[in-house]
N, C-alpha and C positions, 0 to 999 in steps of 0.2 A: 231443741226438743220438740218443736212444733210439728215436724214431719211424722213424729211417732204417734200423733193423734189418729192417723189413718190405720194404725196396726189393728187387725181384727181382734176383738176380745179385750182390748185395752180400754179401761175406763179412765177418761181424762178429767183431771181436776186442774188442768194447766191454764188454759187461755181465759182472759176476761172478756169473752165475746158476749154481746147482748143476746138474749133469747130471741130467735127470729119470729116466734109467735106474737111478739109485741109489735112487729113491723106492720103498718097498715096496707102496704102494697100487696095485691093479690095476683096481678097479671101485668105483662108488659109486651107490647107488640109495636111494630113500626112498618112503614112502607118506604122503599127506596127505588128510584128509577133504575132501569136496566141501561147499561151503556151500549147495548146492542140494539140498533135501530129496528123498530117494529116489534120488539119483545115487550111483554107486559111488565108492569112494575113488580118488584120483588117484595112479597108480603112475608114478614118474619115475626114469629111469635116465640117467646121464651118458653122452654120446658120448665117444669117446676124446679128441677135441680139447677138449672141455669139461673133462674130468678133468685134461688137461694144463694148461689155464688155471688150474684150481682149485689145483693143487699147486705152481705156479710164481709167481715175482714178477710183478706186473701193473702196470697204469697207475696213476699217482697219483690221478687224478680218479675212477677207478672201472673196473670190468670193462665193456668196451665195450658188450656186449649189454644188461647191466643199465642202464647209463648211458642208452642209447637208449630202453629201456622206460620209464624214469623221465621222460624228456622227453615221451614220449607221455602218461604219467599226468598231468603238469602241464597239458597241453593238455586232456585229458579232464576233469580236476577243476577247473581254474582258468582255462581258456581261453587259456593262454599258448602260442602256437605257437613252435616252435624258430626262433630268429633269431640273428643275429651278436652282439647286444648283451647277452644273458644266457646263463648257463650253469649247470651242475650239478656238484656235487662230492659223492661218496660218502664217508661217514665212519664211524668206529667208534662209532655212535650219534650222535644230534644234539648231545649235550653235547660230544663231541669237536670238532665243527664250530663250535659257539658259542664255545668256548674260543679256537679259532684265529682266529675272526673278531674277537673282542675284542682279541686280541693284535695283529691287523693294523690295527684301527681306532682303538684307544684308547692314548694315551700316558700314562706315569705322571703322576699328579696331575690328570688331565683331569676335568672334571665330566661325569657321565653321568645320563641320565634313566631311572629305573626305576619301573614301576608298583608300588605298595605297598598291601598286602602283595605280596611277590615270591617266585618260586621260589627256594628257599634255595640251590640248586646254583649260581646265578650270583653270589651274594654274595661268595664267596672270590675269584672271578675279578677283580672290581672292587676288592676290599679289598687284594689282593696288589699292585695297581698304585697304591694309595693314592689311589684316585679319590674325588672328592666325589660321593656317591650322592644325587641330587636326587630326592626322592619325589614321584611323581605320584599323586594320590588315585584310588581305585577305590571302587565301590559295587555294588549288585546288578545293574547294567547294564554292568559292566566298567570299563575305564579311563575316567576323567572327563576328557573333552577340555577342559572349562572350566578344570579344574585346570591342565592342561598349558598352555593359552593364557595363564593368569594368570602362571605361572612364566616363560614366555618373554618376555611383554610387560613384565614387571617386572625383567627381567635387568639387572644392573648394566652401565652403558656402559663400554666399555674391557675388560671381562672376556670372554674367549672363550666363546661359547655351546657347549652340549653338541653332540657330533657323532652321538650314538646315543641312541635310545630302545629299551629292552628291554620287550617285552610278550608275554603269553601270552593270545591272544584267545578261545580256546575252552576251557571247562572248566578255567580257571586253577588251577594248583597254587600256593597252597593254597585259594583262595576258592571254586573251582568255578564262578565266574561267566563269562559269555560276553558280549563287547562287542557292543553294538547296531550296526546298519548306519549309523545317523546318526553315531555317535561315531567309527566307523572312517573314514568319509568326512572328518570334521573333523580327525582325527589326520593323515590323509594330506595334507590341505590345509596343516596347520601344518608338516609335514615339508618341504614345498616352500617355504613362506614363511620358515621359520627355518633351512633348510639342514641337516637331520639325516637320518640313516639309521634306518629302522625295523627293528629285529631282531625279526622275527615268529616266535617260538618256538611251534610249533603241533603238539605231539605228540598232542593230544586232538581234532584236527580230525575224524577219522573216528570218534570216540566221542561224537558229538552225538546226543542222543536227545530234544531239545525238540520240542514240538508244532508250532511254526512252521518253515517251510522254513529250511534252513541259510543263514546269511548268507555272502556272498562274502568270501573272504580278502583281506587287504591286497594280496597278490600279484595277485589277480584284479582288485580295484578299481583298482589302479594303471593299468590299461589305459584307465580313463576320465579320467585326468589328462592335462594338456598334454604331459607327457613321463614315461617310466618311468625306473627306476634309483634309486628311494628305498627299496625294500624288499628286505631280504635275509631270505629265508624258510628256516625249518628244519622238516623233516618227520622223523618217526620211524616205524620199522616195529616198535619194541619193544612197543607196546601192542596191535598187531593181528596180528603173526606170531609173534614170539618176543622176549623181553627179552634172553635170553642170546646171541642170534645177533648182536647189536650192529651193526645197520645203520641209519644215518640218512642224510639227504642235504640239502644246502643248495642253494637256487636263488636267483639274483639277478644283479646286474651282473657282467659278465665280469671286470673288473678286480679286484673283490673276491674272486671265486672263484679267480682266478689267485693272489691273495695267500694264500688258504687252502691252496691246492695246494702252494705254496712252503713253507709251514709244515709240511705233511704230509710233503713230500719230505725235510725235514731233522729230522723227529721220529720218525715211525713208518713212513716210506716209502709206505705205502698201507694201505687197509682189507683185512683178510684175504681172499685170493682165493677160498678154498673156500666161505666163507659167502656171498660175493657170487654165486657160481655157483649154490649151493643156492637162494637167494632168487630169482634170475633164472629158474631152471628151474620153480619153482612158479608165479611170476607169468606166465610165458610159457604154461604149461599152463592156467592159469585164463583169462587175457585180462582186459581192463579191466572188462567188465560183471560177470564172476564175482567179481573182486577186490572191487568195490563191494558185491556181495551178501554177501560175507564180512564186510566192514566193517559193513554193516547188521546182520548177525547178531551181531557183537561188541557194537555199541552197544546193541542191544536187550537183551543179556545184562546190561550195566551199568545200563540203565534199571530192570530188575527188581531188581537189587541196590540201586539208589538208593531204590526204593520200599520195600523191606524195611527199609532203615536209617531212612528217614523215619518209617515207621510205629512203629518202636521209639522214635524220638526223641519223637514225639507221646505215646507211652505213658509214657515215663519222665522226659522232660526239659521237659514243658510247665510253664512258670512258673519253670523253673530255667535256661533258656537261650533264646537268640533265634537264628534262622537263616533262610536262604532256600534253598530246594531248588535244587541245581545242574541244568543242562540238558545237561551234557557232563562227561566225565571220571569220576573215581573218588573224589572227596573232598567231605566236608562241612566247612564253616567255620562255627563257631557261637560265640556270645558267651555266657560264663557270667555269670549274674545272681547275683553273690555278696553283694549288699546289697539291702535292701528299697527303697532309693532307686535307680532305674535310671539316674540321672545320675551316680552314683558309679562311676568306672571301676575295675574289679577287676584282679587280676593272676593269671593262670592258671599262672604258671611253677611256683611251689612246689606248688600243688595238683595239677597233672597229673604233674610229674616226680618227686614224692615221695609225696604221699598217695594218689593214684590208683594208683600202682604198688604200694604196700603193700596196697591192696585188690584187686589182681589185674587191673588194666586199663591198657593202655598207649596213649597218644596223644601228640600233639606240641603243645607250648605254642606259641602264636601268635608269640611273640617271635622265634622261629627265622626267621621270614619277614619281619622288619622290618629294613631296612638299617641303622638306627641303634640297634638293640637296646633300644628303649624298651619299657616294660611294656605289656601288653595283656591283656584278659580273654578274648581269642579262643583257640580250640583247632582244630587240624586233625585230622580222623579220616578214615581210608581205609576204604571199604566193598567193596573189590575181592575180598577173599579169604574173609571169614567166612561161615559158614552162618547161616541165620536164627536158630537157637538160640543161637549164640555172639554174635550181634549183640544179641539181647535181653538176654542175661546181662551183656555188657559195659556196656550202657547203664544196666541196673539197678544195677550196681556204681558207675558213675560218678555216678548220681543220689544214691546214698547218701553219696558223698564230698562232693558239692555241698551237700547238706542239712546235713551235719556242719559244713561251713565256714560256712554261713549262720547256723547257730545259735551 
C-alpha cells in the first residue's frame, strides 16, 4: 500500500512516519575531492526535498534516485540495460545483502558450493544453517571450473544438488586471485547445466590493477548465454567511497531481489536514507565517467601498495614462503615453508596466532578461510593501511619467526 501514498489527491492515514517538523536538522552539505587532477573539490548541498528524503523512512529497495543511478552504472560497467526481468536492491553493505540472499535461497542442511579458500564472512552464514559446504578448488587463476565440473558430475544420484555457488571473482579475499575469462564462461555453462545460482560477490571489481584488460563479470557474461537469471551479483561502495557509509547493492533476477527486499522489510526496514542521499549526491555530481576515474585512482593506489609489499616479501621471505602477486584487491596469500621438504604441509595456526604476535606482527592464519577447518600453511596479509617502513619491519619480524620455527 505504501506506493499509493504518492497518488495525487489521496489522503494517507497509513504510515507511522514521524512528523519531519520535529527533526532538528535544517541543512546538510559536504565537500569531496575531485578525482581529476587540477579540478577543484566538489561542493555538494542538499536541496530541501533531498534533506527531507534523507531524514525520513524510505523505500525498502533503496532511495529512488540512487536506485536509478545504480541501474545506469550496471549498464555502463556491465552492459545490462534496465529491463523487467532483473532489479537492484540497496543494502547496508554487500554483506547485509549476501546474508539475506542466503536466507532466501538456502534451506537448513542444504549442500552449497563454495570456492576454497573462501571469504571468512560467509562461513557462519552457511554454518548456522548446518549446510554441507562443498569446497571447489582454486589456484592462481581463480576458481577451478574443472574441480566444479568433477564435483557436479560425480554427485550422488538421488541427493539434491547444490542450488548456489559462492565466489569472489576479482582480488578474492583471502587469496587475491582473479578468475580468468575461460573459467568464468565454464562456470556459467555449468550453472545452466546443473541448475544453480552464482552468488557473484565482487567488492574488488573496481580495485583491479592487472596489466591485462579487466575480464567481464559473470553478470555481463550472462548476456552471452541462451538465457539470463543465473547470476546474483553483489557490489560494494565500501572499498571505493567509504567503508563506514555502509552502502552495497545486489543486482539479479527480480524474484530473488523481491525476496531480499521482503527480508529487509522485516529486519531493518531499509538502508539508512541519509547515507543513500549522501552517496547519490556525490555520484550525481561526478557522473559515470568521473566515477570510473575515481575508481582507477583508487586501484592505482592499491597497485603501488601491492608493489611495496611484494618488494618487502622478496627481501625478507624469499625461500621462507611461496606466493603469487595479486592483480586486484588488498591481500597477499602466501604459503609458509616450514620444513626443508616442500611436500610436507605445515600449519600456520600456532606460528601466526601465537609466536608472530609475541614478536610484534599480526596476520591471519589460513585456516580461518577454509570451510572445514583443516590445517594449512597459508597466511593472509593485508597491505591496505601500512606505510612502506611498517611493511618492511613487519615482514622482517615474520621472517625471524619463520626461521626460528624451521630451526
